[in-house]
BALUM-948637 format. One record per residue (C-alpha): x, y, z; chain; residue in one letter. Coordinates in Angstrom, 1 decimal. Example, Ala and Ser with C-alpha at 12.3 -4.5 7.8 and 13.67 -1.06 7.14 Angstrom:
// BALUM-948637
- X;Y;Z;mol;type
- 12.3;-4.5;7.8;A;A
- 13.7;-1.1;7.1;A;S
***
This chain:
// BALUM-948637
- X;Y;Z;mol;type
- -39.6;-36.0;-9.7;A;M
- -40.7;-34.6;-12.5;A;A
- -44.2;-36.0;-13.0;A;F
- -46.3;-36.4;-10.4;A;R
- -49.3;-39.2;-11.2;A;S
- -52.6;-39.8;-9.2;A;E
- -54.6;-43.3;-9.7;A;V
- -58.7;-42.4;-9.8;A;S
- -61.2;-44.7;-10.6;A;T
- -64.1;-43.4;-12.6;A;A
- -67.6;-45.0;-12.5;A;A
- -67.1;-48.9;-13.6;A;G
- -64.2;-48.9;-11.5;A;S
- -61.7;-48.5;-14.6;A;A
- -58.2;-47.1;-13.7;A;A
- -56.7;-44.5;-15.8;A;F
- -54.0;-42.4;-14.4;A;A
- -53.4;-38.9;-15.0;A;R
- -50.3;-37.2;-14.7;A;A
- -49.7;-33.5;-14.0;A;T
- -46.9;-31.5;-14.9;A;F
- -44.5;-29.9;-12.5;A;N
- -42.9;-27.4;-14.8;A;R
- -40.3;-26.0;-12.1;A;A
- -39.3;-29.7;-11.3;A;A
- -39.2;-30.5;-14.9;A;F
- -37.0;-27.4;-16.0;A;N
- -34.6;-28.7;-13.5;A;R
- -34.1;-31.9;-14.7;A;A
- -33.9;-30.7;-18.0;A;A
- -31.2;-28.5;-17.6;A;F
- -29.2;-31.1;-15.7;A;G
- -29.2;-33.4;-18.6;A;W
- -28.7;-30.7;-21.3;A;L
- -25.3;-29.4;-18.9;A;M
- -24.3;-33.5;-18.6;A;T
- -24.6;-34.0;-22.6;A;I
- -22.7;-30.7;-23.6;A;V
- -19.9;-31.8;-20.6;A;L
- -20.1;-35.0;-22.5;A;A
- -19.1;-33.6;-25.7;A;L
- -17.1;-31.4;-24.6;A;S
- -14.9;-33.6;-23.4;A;L
- -15.4;-36.3;-26.2;A;A
- -13.9;-33.5;-29.1;A;G
- -14.7;-33.2;-32.6;A;P
- -14.0;-37.0;-33.2;A;S
- -16.1;-38.1;-31.0;A;G
- -13.8;-40.1;-28.7;A;S
- -13.0;-39.3;-25.4;A;A
- -9.3;-39.9;-25.3;A;A
- -8.7;-37.4;-28.1;A;A
- -8.7;-34.0;-26.8;A;A
- -7.1;-33.9;-23.3;A;P
- -8.8;-31.6;-20.6;A;F
- -7.0;-28.8;-18.9;A;I
- -7.4;-26.7;-16.7;A;L
- -5.6;-23.4;-16.5;A;V
- -6.1;-20.3;-13.9;A;Q
- -7.3;-16.9;-14.7;A;A
- -4.0;-14.2;-14.2;A;E
- -4.4;-11.8;-11.4;A;I
- -3.3;-8.5;-12.5;A;P
- 0.3;-8.5;-10.3;A;P
- -1.0;-6.1;-6.9;A;T
- 1.4;-7.6;-4.2;A;G
- 4.3;-7.3;-2.8;A;M
- 8.0;-7.2;-4.7;A;N
- 5.4;-5.4;-7.5;A;D
- 9.1;-2.9;-7.1;A;A
- 10.5;-5.9;-9.7;A;D
- 8.0;-5.0;-12.2;A;K
- 9.0;-2.3;-15.3;A;P
- 5.5;-0.6;-13.9;A;M
- 5.2;3.5;-13.0;A;P
- 4.4;3.7;-9.2;A;M
- 0.9;5.6;-10.7;A;D
- -0.5;2.2;-13.2;A;E
- 0.8;0.1;-10.0;A;R
- -1.2;1.8;-7.7;A;M
- -4.7;2.1;-10.2;A;N
- -4.2;-1.3;-10.8;A;K
- -4.8;-2.1;-7.0;A;R
- -8.4;-0.2;-6.8;A;F
- -8.2;3.1;-5.0;A;P
- -10.7;3.8;-3.0;A;Q
- -11.7;6.9;-1.3;A;P
- -10.9;7.7;2.5;A;V
- -11.5;10.0;4.7;A;R
- -7.8;11.6;6.1;A;V
- -9.1;11.5;9.6;A;G
- -9.4;7.8;9.7;A;D
- -5.9;7.2;8.1;A;L
- -4.4;8.8;11.2;A;I
- -2.8;6.7;13.7;A;G
- -3.1;3.7;11.6;A;L
- -0.4;1.0;11.9;A;P
- 2.0;0.6;8.7;A;V
- 2.8;-2.9;8.2;A;L
- 6.0;-4.4;6.6;A;D
- 5.6;-7.6;4.2;A;E
- 5.8;-9.9;7.0;A;S
- 3.1;-7.9;9.2;A;A
- 5.9;-6.6;11.4;A;S
- 4.7;-3.0;12.2;A;T
- 7.3;-0.2;10.6;A;L
- 5.3;2.6;12.5;A;G
- 2.2;4.6;12.5;A;H
- 0.7;7.6;10.2;A;V
- 1.4;11.1;11.8;A;R
- -0.3;13.1;9.0;A;E
- -1.4;13.3;5.6;A;V
- 0.8;15.9;3.5;A;V
- 0.4;17.2;-0.2;A;R
- 3.8;18.2;-1.9;A;T
- 4.7;21.4;-3.3;A;P
- 4.3;19.2;-6.7;A;G
- 0.8;17.7;-6.0;A;G
- 1.6;14.4;-4.6;A;R
- 0.2;13.2;-1.4;A;I
- 2.8;11.7;1.2;A;E
- 1.7;9.8;4.6;A;L
- 4.4;10.8;7.7;A;I
- 5.1;7.7;9.3;A;V
- 6.6;7.6;13.0;A;G
- 9.1;4.9;11.4;A;Y
- 11.1;2.9;14.2;A;S
- 12.6;-0.7;14.1;A;R
- 11.3;-1.1;17.8;A;W
- 7.8;-2.0;16.6;A;W
- 7.2;1.4;14.8;A;G
- 7.6;3.1;18.6;A;W
- 9.1;6.7;19.1;A;F
- 10.3;6.4;15.2;A;G
- 11.2;9.5;13.1;A;R
- 9.0;10.6;10.6;A;P
- 9.1;9.6;6.7;A;V
- 7.8;11.0;4.1;A;A
- 5.8;7.6;2.1;A;V
- 4.4;8.2;-1.3;A;P
- 0.5;7.1;-1.6;A;I
- 1.5;5.2;-4.9;A;E
- 3.3;2.6;-2.6;A;V
- 1.0;1.3;0.0;A;V
- -2.4;0.0;0.3;A;G
- -4.8;0.0;2.9;A;I
- -6.5;-3.7;4.6;A;E
- -9.1;-3.0;6.9;A;G
- -7.7;-0.9;9.5;A;R
- -4.1;-1.3;8.5;A;Q
- -1.8;0.6;6.0;A;I
- 0.6;-2.1;3.9;A;V
- 3.4;-1.8;2.6;A;S
- 3.5;-2.7;-1.0;A;L
- 6.4;-1.2;-2.7;A;D
- 8.7;0.4;0.0;A;M
- 10.6;-2.4;2.2;A;E
- 11.9;-1.6;5.6;A;A
- 15.7;-0.7;4.3;A;D
- 13.8;1.9;2.3;A;D
- 12.6;3.1;5.1;A;Y
- 16.3;3.0;7.1;A;D
- 17.3;4.8;4.1;A;D
- 14.5;7.6;3.8;A;A
- 15.8;10.4;5.3;A;P
- 13.5;12.4;8.2;A;T
- 10.5;14.1;7.1;A;W
- 11.1;18.4;7.8;A;Q
- 8.3;19.8;8.0;A;P
- 8.6;22.5;4.5;A;D
- 6.2;23.9;1.9;A;K
- 3.8;20.7;2.2;A;S
- 0.5;21.5;2.9;A;G
- -1.0;19.4;6.0;A;K
- -4.6;17.9;4.6;A;L
- -7.3;18.5;6.9;A;A
- -9.2;15.3;8.7;A;D
- -12.3;15.8;6.4;A;D
- -10.0;15.6;3.1;A;D
- -10.6;12.6;0.8;A;S
- -8.5;10.9;-0.6;A;I
- -7.7;7.6;-2.7;A;R
- -5.5;4.9;-1.6;A;I
- -4.9;1.1;-3.0;A;A
- -6.3;-1.8;-1.6;A;L
- -3.3;-4.1;0.2;A;G
- -3.5;-8.1;-0.5;A;R
- -1.5;-10.1;0.8;A;N
***
């Protein structure tokens, strides 16, 4: 309660009430009443009647960052930047499973390379049999995201892995385990 009252007797047995003020309790109660009045007035609308203004709930729009982003006309670099890329050690990516949209394992990360053009690619041992005994496929860092201790293929479907050429070591430079790169956050 906002007020606490105590009854005491004085000389001549006259009773009087002394109210002590609890500021924190009063502030909570006043804030609650104020919010109730504001909500009632906002629902009533400008005319004062509750039926005049309909109350509409809307959901906040989340930027498109999940599967099927390839259907949206946006460059891969821009799409990756909308996925909040985070720094990660290259050595921490080696051996992580790469999953598709149905959480099936496509392969495991074998190494991370930088192409002569400066692009970063994950070399994934791709196989239809749960990622075992796969052929190496170069996967651009922009089409994947990390979710905990796994990599999610966001913009490259399993058929794209089938069609991708087998990666051959060329002039691409293998990144050291202590190097740091940025990888997008995955979200399912």
